[in-house]
Structure formats: C-alpha cells, structure tokens
N, CA, C and O atoms as CSV, one atom per row, in Angstrom:
chain,resi,resn,atom,element,x,y,z
A,1,MET,N,N,17.061,-28.923,52.027
A,1,MET,CA,C,16.551,-27.766,51.335
A,1,MET,C,C,16.839,-27.867,49.834
A,1,MET,O,O,16.003,-27.468,49.023
A,2,LYS,N,N,18.009,-28.394,49.452
A,2,LYS,CA,C,18.356,-28.535,48.051
A,2,LYS,C,C,17.398,-29.492,47.348
A,2,LYS,O,O,17.027,-29.269,46.196
A,3,LYS,N,N,16.995,-30.568,48.047
A,3,LYS,CA,C,16.094,-31.549,47.455
A,3,LYS,C,C,14.715,-30.934,47.217
A,3,LYS,O,O,14.072,-31.208,46.203
A,4,VAL,N,N,14.276,-30.118,48.141
A,4,VAL,CA,C,12.966,-29.487,48.000
A,4,VAL,C,C,12.985,-28.528,46.807
A,4,VAL,O,O,12.045,-28.509,46.013
A,5,MET,N,N,14.050,-27.736,46.680
A,5,MET,CA,C,14.167,-26.804,45.548
A,5,MET,C,C,14.246,-27.566,44.226
A,5,MET,O,O,13.661,-27.157,43.223
A,6,PHE,N,N,14.982,-28.686,44.241
A,6,PHE,CA,C,15.106,-29.495,43.034
A,6,PHE,C,C,13.739,-30.045,42.625
A,6,PHE,O,O,13.387,-30.001,41.446
A,7,LEU,N,N,12.983,-30.549,43.560
A,7,LEU,CA,C,11.655,-31.079,43.267
A,7,LEU,C,C,10.714,-29.969,42.770
A,7,LEU,O,O,9.915,-30.192,41.861
A,8,ALA,N,N,10.813,-28.797,43.359
A,8,ALA,CA,C,9.978,-27.680,42.925
A,8,ALA,C,C,10.331,-27.273,41.490
A,8,ALA,O,O,9.444,-26.985,40.687
A,9,MET,N,N,11.610,-27.251,41.179
A,9,MET,CA,C,12.033,-26.901,39.822
A,9,MET,C,C,11.592,-27.970,38.817
A,9,MET,O,O,11.185,-27.642,37.702
A,10,MET,N,N,11.670,-29.222,39.199
A,10,MET,CA,C,11.225,-30.310,38.320
A,10,MET,C,C,9.724,-30.203,38.064
A,10,MET,O,O,9.274,-30.371,36.931
A,11,ALA,N,N,8.955,-29.927,39.102
A,11,ALA,CA,C,7.505,-29.799,38.954
A,11,ALA,C,C,7.168,-28.621,38.038
A,11,ALA,O,O,6.282,-28.722,37.189
A,12,ALA,N,N,7.871,-27.516,38.213
A,12,ALA,CA,C,7.622,-26.345,37.376
A,12,ALA,C,C,7.974,-26.625,35.917
A,12,ALA,O,O,7.232,-26.234,35.016
A,13,SER,N,N,9.096,-27.296,35.679
A,13,SER,CA,C,9.500,-27.576,34.302
A,13,SER,C,C,8.533,-28.552,33.640
A,13,SER,O,O,8.230,-28.400,32.456
A,14,LEU,N,N,8.045,-29.541,34.366
A,14,LEU,CA,C,7.066,-30.472,33.806
A,14,LEU,C,C,5.748,-29.755,33.507
A,14,LEU,O,O,5.070,-30.075,32.530
A,15,THR,N,N,5.398,-28.811,34.331
A,15,THR,CA,C,4.178,-28.043,34.099
A,15,THR,C,C,4.300,-27.230,32.812
A,15,THR,O,O,3.360,-27.190,32.018
A,16,PHE,N,N,5.437,-26.588,32.596
A,16,PHE,CA,C,5.629,-25.798,31.383
A,16,PHE,C,C,5.639,-26.674,30.143
A,16,PHE,O,O,5.103,-26.280,29.107
A,17,VAL,N,N,6.228,-27.834,30.228
A,17,VAL,CA,C,6.304,-28.733,29.081
A,17,VAL,C,C,4.921,-29.266,28.733
A,17,VAL,O,O,4.598,-29.410,27.554
A,18,SER,N,N,4.121,-29.553,29.711
A,18,SER,CA,C,2.805,-30.133,29.452
A,18,SER,C,C,1.819,-29.124,28.888
A,18,SER,O,O,0.755,-29.523,28.415
A,19,CYS,N,N,2.124,-27.849,28.917
A,19,CYS,CA,C,1.209,-26.820,28.419
A,19,CYS,C,C,1.375,-26.553,26.930
A,19,CYS,O,O,0.737,-25.640,26.406
A,20,GLY,N,N,2.195,-27.304,26.240
A,20,GLY,CA,C,2.428,-27.092,24.819
A,20,GLY,C,C,1.273,-27.598,23.972
A,20,GLY,O,O,0.305,-28.143,24.503
A,21,GLN,N,N,1.366,-27.423,22.652
A,21,GLN,CA,C,0.342,-27.884,21.731
A,21,GLN,C,C,0.383,-29.401,21.597
A,21,GLN,O,O,1.437,-30.026,21.719
A,22,SER,N,N,-0.782,-29.971,21.344
A,22,SER,CA,C,-0.822,-31.401,21.068
A,22,SER,C,C,-0.373,-31.613,19.618
A,22,SER,O,O,-0.257,-30.652,18.857
A,23,GLU,N,N,-0.127,-32.841,19.245
A,23,GLU,CA,C,0.327,-33.132,17.888
A,23,GLU,C,C,-0.749,-32.775,16.869
A,23,GLU,O,O,-0.440,-32.306,15.774
A,24,GLU,N,N,-2.015,-32.998,17.228
A,24,GLU,CA,C,-3.112,-32.672,16.310
A,24,GLU,C,C,-3.202,-31.158,16.084
A,24,GLU,O,O,-3.392,-30.705,14.955
A,25,GLU,N,N,-3.065,-30.388,17.152
A,25,GLU,CA,C,-3.111,-28.935,17.026
A,25,GLU,C,C,-1.933,-28.426,16.200
A,25,GLU,O,O,-2.086,-27.520,15.380
A,26,ALA,N,N,-0.772,-29.008,16.419
A,26,ALA,CA,C,0.412,-28.592,15.660
A,26,ALA,C,C,0.243,-28.919,14.174
A,26,ALA,O,O,0.608,-28.114,13.318
A,27,ALA,N,N,-0.308,-30.093,13.867
A,27,ALA,CA,C,-0.527,-30.476,12.471
A,27,ALA,C,C,-1.558,-29.566,11.816
A,27,ALA,O,O,-1.401,-29.176,10.659
A,28,GLN,N,N,-2.609,-29.228,12.551
A,28,GLN,CA,C,-3.636,-28.340,12.011
A,28,GLN,C,C,-3.069,-26.949,11.754
A,28,GLN,O,O,-3.361,-26.341,10.724
A,29,ALA,N,N,-2.273,-26.450,12.667
A,29,ALA,CA,C,-1.660,-25.139,12.498
A,29,ALA,C,C,-0.716,-25.139,11.292
A,29,ALA,O,O,-0.671,-24.167,10.539
A,30,GLU,N,N,0.025,-26.207,11.112
A,30,GLU,CA,C,0.931,-26.327,9.966
A,30,GLU,C,C,0.147,-26.345,8.658
A,30,GLU,O,O,0.552,-25.709,7.685
A,31,ALA,N,N,-0.976,-27.072,8.626
A,31,ALA,CA,C,-1.798,-27.140,7.418
A,31,ALA,C,C,-2.390,-25.774,7.086
A,31,ALA,O,O,-2.432,-25.385,5.919
A,32,GLU,N,N,-2.846,-25.046,8.100
A,32,GLU,CA,C,-3.397,-23.711,7.870
A,32,GLU,C,C,-2.324,-22.750,7.359
A,32,GLU,O,O,-2.586,-21.933,6.477
A,33,ALA,N,N,-1.136,-22.850,7.906
A,33,ALA,CA,C,-0.043,-21.989,7.464
A,33,ALA,C,C,0.322,-22.286,6.008
A,33,ALA,O,O,0.560,-21.365,5.227
A,34,GLN,N,N,0.364,-23.559,5.646
A,34,GLN,CA,C,0.691,-23.933,4.271
A,34,GLN,C,C,-0.389,-23.449,3.310
A,34,GLN,O,O,-0.088,-23.014,2.198
A,35,GLU,N,N,-1.643,-23.525,3.740
A,35,GLU,CA,C,-2.747,-23.054,2.909
A,35,GLU,C,C,-2.640,-21.546,2.664
A,35,GLU,O,O,-2.884,-21.079,1.552
A,36,GLN,N,N,-2.279,-20.793,3.694
A,36,GLN,CA,C,-2.123,-19.353,3.549
A,36,GLN,C,C,-0.958,-19.015,2.624
A,36,GLN,O,O,-1.050,-18.081,1.827
A,37,VAL,N,N,0.127,-19.761,2.724
A,37,VAL,CA,C,1.276,-19.534,1.848
A,37,VAL,C,C,0.894,-19.817,0.403
A,37,VAL,O,O,1.234,-19.042,-0.491
A,38,ASP,N,N,0.186,-20.927,0.164
A,38,ASP,CA,C,-0.239,-21.267,-1.191
A,38,ASP,C,C,-1.157,-20.192,-1.770
A,38,ASP,O,O,-1.036,-19.832,-2.941
A,39,GLN,N,N,-2.077,-19.681,-0.947
A,39,GLN,CA,C,-2.994,-18.648,-1.402
A,39,GLN,C,C,-2.230,-17.367,-1.747
A,39,GLN,O,O,-2.513,-16.731,-2.762
A,40,ALA,N,N,-1.279,-16.991,-0.918
A,40,ALA,CA,C,-0.498,-15.781,-1.174
A,40,ALA,C,C,0.311,-15.924,-2.468
A,40,ALA,O,O,0.402,-14.976,-3.249
A,41,LEU,N,N,0.890,-17.091,-2.694
A,41,LEU,CA,C,1.668,-17.316,-3.914
A,41,LEU,C,C,0.784,-17.239,-5.153
A,41,LEU,O,O,1.183,-16.653,-6.159
A,42,SER,N,N,-0.407,-17.822,-5.094
A,42,SER,CA,C,-1.293,-17.778,-6.260
A,42,SER,C,C,-1.749,-16.350,-6.534
A,42,SER,O,O,-1.875,-15.962,-7.695
A,43,GLU,N,N,-2.000,-15.557,-5.487
A,43,GLU,CA,C,-2.388,-14.161,-5.677
A,43,GLU,C,C,-1.249,-13.364,-6.313
A,43,GLU,O,O,-1.493,-12.516,-7.171
A,44,MET,N,N,-0.013,-13.629,-5.899
A,44,MET,CA,C,1.141,-12.936,-6.477
A,44,MET,C,C,1.316,-13.311,-7.942
A,44,MET,O,O,1.623,-12.450,-8.766
A,45,GLU,N,N,1.123,-14.589,-8.280
A,45,GLU,CA,C,1.247,-15.027,-9.667
A,45,GLU,C,C,0.170,-14.378,-10.530
A,45,GLU,O,O,0.442,-13.960,-11.655
A,46,ASN,N,N,-1.056,-14.294,-10.003
A,46,ASN,CA,C,-2.136,-13.654,-10.757
A,46,ASN,C,C,-1.831,-12.176,-10.991
A,46,ASN,O,O,-2.051,-11.666,-12.090
A,47,ALA,N,N,-1.334,-11.498,-9.985
A,47,ALA,CA,C,-0.995,-10.088,-10.129
A,47,ALA,C,C,0.112,-9.895,-11.158
A,47,ALA,O,O,0.084,-8.945,-11.940
A,48,GLN,N,N,1.081,-10.797,-11.152
A,48,GLN,CA,C,2.178,-10.699,-12.111
A,48,GLN,C,C,1.666,-10.912,-13.536
A,48,GLN,O,O,2.088,-10.212,-14.457
A,49,GLU,N,N,0.756,-11.877,-13.722
A,49,GLU,CA,C,0.198,-12.123,-15.046
A,49,GLU,C,C,-0.602,-10.915,-15.531
A,49,GLU,O,O,-0.505,-10.531,-16.696
A,50,GLU,N,N,-1.393,-10.314,-14.639
A,50,GLU,CA,C,-2.178,-9.140,-15.015
A,50,GLU,C,C,-1.270,-7.975,-15.412
A,50,GLU,O,O,-1.556,-7.256,-16.369
A,51,THR,N,N,-0.184,-7.797,-14.676
A,51,THR,CA,C,0.754,-6.721,-14.980
A,51,THR,C,C,1.423,-6.955,-16.330
A,51,THR,O,O,1.588,-6.023,-17.117
A,52,THR,N,N,1.805,-8.195,-16.593
A,52,THR,CA,C,2.442,-8.532,-17.867
A,52,THR,C,C,1.480,-8.302,-19.018
A,52,THR,O,O,1.859,-7.737,-20.044
A,53,GLU,N,N,0.224,-8.741,-18.852
A,53,GLU,CA,C,-0.767,-8.553,-19.908
A,53,GLU,C,C,-1.035,-7.064,-20.147
A,53,GLU,O,O,-1.180,-6.639,-21.293
A,54,ALA,N,N,-1.101,-6.285,-19.092
A,54,ALA,CA,C,-1.337,-4.850,-19.232
A,54,ALA,C,C,-0.170,-4.174,-19.936
A,54,ALA,O,O,-0.372,-3.269,-20.745
A,55,ALA,N,N,1.050,-4.608,-19.633
A,55,ALA,CA,C,2.227,-4.016,-20.278
A,55,ALA,C,C,2.265,-4.360,-21.762
A,55,ALA,O,O,2.662,-3.531,-22.582
A,56,GLU,N,N,1.857,-5.575,-22.110
A,56,GLU,CA,C,1.854,-5.980,-23.509
A,56,GLU,C,C,0.747,-5.271,-24.291
A,56,GLU,O,O,0.893,-5.022,-25.488
A,57,ALA,N,N,-0.347,-4.949,-23.623
A,57,ALA,CA,C,-1.477,-4.316,-24.287
A,57,ALA,C,C,-1.328,-2.795,-24.381
A,57,ALA,O,O,-2.122,-2.141,-25.056
A,58,ALA,N,N,-0.330,-2.233,-23.719
A,58,ALA,CA,C,-0.141,-0.781,-23.730
A,58,ALA,C,C,0.197,-0.326,-25.138
A,58,ALA,O,O,0.932,-1.009,-25.851
A,59,PRO,N,N,-0.335,0.831,-25.548
A,59,PRO,CA,C,-0.043,1.326,-26.912
A,59,PRO,C,C,1.426,1.710,-27.051
A,59,PRO,O,O,2.108,2.001,-26.069
A,60,ALA,N,N,1.890,1.704,-28.293
A,60,ALA,CA,C,3.291,2.021,-28.569
A,60,ALA,C,C,3.608,3.469,-28.257
A,60,ALA,O,O,4.765,3.813,-28.017
A,61,GLU,N,N,2.584,4.329,-28.256
A,61,GLU,CA,C,2.816,5.739,-27.971
A,61,GLU,C,C,3.311,5.949,-26.550
A,61,GLU,O,O,4.021,6.916,-26.274
A,62,ALA,N,N,2.948,5.069,-25.666
A,62,ALA,CA,C,3.353,5.214,-24.275
A,62,ALA,C,C,4.805,4.815,-24.059
A,62,ALA,O,O,5.368,5.078,-22.996
A,63,ALA,N,N,5.413,4.187,-25.050
A,63,ALA,CA,C,6.803,3.764,-24.912
A,63,ALA,C,C,7.700,4.996,-24.935
A,63,ALA,O,O,7.391,5.966,-25.628
A,64,PRO,N,N,8.798,4.978,-24.196
A,64,PRO,CA,C,9.697,6.131,-24.183
A,64,PRO,C,C,10.370,6.312,-25.545
A,64,PRO,O,O,10.623,5.344,-26.262
A,65,ALA,N,N,10.649,7.552,-25.880
A,65,ALA,CA,C,11.303,7.858,-27.150
A,65,ALA,C,C,12.729,7.345,-27.133
A,65,ALA,O,O,13.385,7.310,-26.093
A,66,GLU,N,N,13.200,6.943,-28.323
A,66,GLU,CA,C,14.555,6.410,-28.404
A,66,GLU,C,C,15.598,7.526,-28.386
A,66,GLU,O,O,16.712,7.330,-27.900
A,67,THR,N,N,15.243,8.680,-28.906
A,67,THR,CA,C,16.182,9.795,-28.911
A,67,THR,C,C,15.561,10.965,-28.162
A,67,THR,O,O,14.349,11.179,-28.208
A,68,ALA,N,N,16.389,11.696,-27.490
A,68,ALA,CA,C,15.928,12.852,-26.734
A,68,ALA,C,C,15.856,14.055,-27.660
A,68,ALA,O,O,16.630,14.130,-28.615
A,69,PRO,N,N,14.959,14.992,-27.413
A,69,PRO,CA,C,14.887,16.200,-28.252
A,69,PRO,C,C,16.147,17.040,-28.059
A,69,PRO,O,O,16.819,16.955,-27.031
A,70,ALA,N,N,16.449,17.844,-29.064
A,70,ALA,CA,C,17.634,18.688,-29.005
A,70,ALA,C,C,17.494,19.709,-27.894
A,70,ALA,O,O,16.394,20.172,-27.593
A,71,ASP,N,N,18.594,20.047,-27.301
A,71,ASP,CA,C,18.600,21.017,-26.207
A,71,ASP,C,C,18.387,22.415,-26.780
A,71,ASP,O,O,19.129,22.830,-27.670
A,72,SER,N,N,17.405,23.138,-26.296
A,72,SER,CA,C,17.096,24.465,-26.822
A,72,SER,C,C,18.185,25.475,-26.470
A,72,SER,O,O,18.382,26.432,-27.218
A,73,ALA,N,N,18.880,25.302,-25.385
A,73,ALA,CA,C,19.946,26.229,-25.001
A,73,ALA,C,C,21.117,26.125,-25.962
A,73,ALA,O,O,21.782,27.126,-26.228
A,74,ALA,N,N,21.382,24.946,-26.485
A,74,ALA,CA,C,22.480,24.765,-27.420
A,74,ALA,C,C,22.163,25.398,-28.760
A,74,ALA,O,O,23.081,25.790,-29.480
A,75,GLN,N,N,20.899,25.510,-29.115
A,75,GLN,CA,C,20.502,26.093,-30.383
A,75,GLN,C,C,20.471,27.618,-30.326
A,75,GLN,O,O,20.525,28.281,-31.362
A,76,ALA,N,N,20.385,28.166,-29.139
A,76,ALA,CA,C,20.306,29.624,-28.993
A,76,ALA,C,C,21.635,30.249,-29.399
A,76,ALA,O,O,22.695,29.635,-29.277
A,77,ALA,N,N,21.549,31.490,-29.887
A,77,ALA,CA,C,22.762,32.207,-30.306
A,77,ALA,C,C,23.567,32.564,-29.075
A,77,ALA,O,O,22.987,32.906,-28.045
A,78,PRO,N,N,24.900,32.496,-29.151
A,78,PRO,CA,C,25.709,32.874,-27.994
A,78,PRO,C,C,25.539,34.349,-27.660
A,78,PRO,O,O,25.338,35.178,-28.548
A,79,ALA,N,N,25.619,34.659,-26.412
A,79,ALA,CA,C,25.431,36.033,-25.936
A,79,ALA,C,C,26.613,36.896,-26.370
A,79,ALA,O,O,27.766,36.472,-26.295
A,80,GLU,N,N,26.315,38.092,-26.817
A,80,GLU,CA,C,27.370,39.002,-27.219
A,80,GLU,C,C,27.806,39.818,-26.025
A,80,GLU,O,O,27.008,40.052,-25.118
A,81,GLY,N,N,28.999,40.238,-26.001
A,81,GLY,CA,C,29.476,41.087,-24.910
A,81,GLY,C,C,30.623,40.413,-24.150
A,81,GLY,O,O,31.395,41.100,-23.481
A,82,GLY,N,N,30.747,39.134,-24.236
A,82,GLY,CA,C,31.873,38.455,-23.617
A,82,GLY,C,C,31.799,38.404,-22.102
A,82,GLY,O,O,30.783,38.750,-21.499
A,83,ASN,N,N,32.891,37.968,-21.503
A,83,ASN,CA,C,32.964,37.830,-20.046
A,83,ASN,C,C,33.396,39.131,-19.432
A,83,ASN,O,O,34.239,39.823,-20.004
A,84,GLN,N,N,32.872,39.482,-18.328
A,84,GLN,CA,C,33.263,40.721,-17.648
A,84,GLN,C,C,33.909,40.417,-16.350
A,84,GLN,O,O,34.308,41.332,-15.630
C-alpha cells in the first residue's frame, strides 16, 4: 500500500511540475513586464518635467509672502474694566 501511495504522489507531483510555463513563455512575460516598467518610468519622468516647468513658469505673485501681516487683535486697544 505504501508503494502505491508513493507512486501516486510521484505521478501527481510530476503532473504539477509539467504544467508550468515554457522557457519561451517565461522570457516573453519577462520582456513584457520590463516594457511596462520602462513605459511607467518614462511617464513619471515626463510628469516630473512638466511639473518643474509649470513651477518655474508660475508668476512671482503666487509665491508665499515672506512676512506675515500684523495681527489685528494685537493692534486693538485693550478692553477697559479689568478682570472680574
């Protein structure tokens, strides 16, 4: 009985191994994956260049002010009457 089970397990394992991709299919899949990665990288580089160019072309008015305006509460006269 052990020999029969061993042979059945060997047959099953060989069946699973033989169902894998061939070398040509694996190479083709690798080439397609590399092509997609290259395309994604070039799209990211283009987007980065466009963003940089847009930032450089932005008018100076859009830049944040170097100093903040004075606080209006600090300029107001203190309340009379004191603490209660």
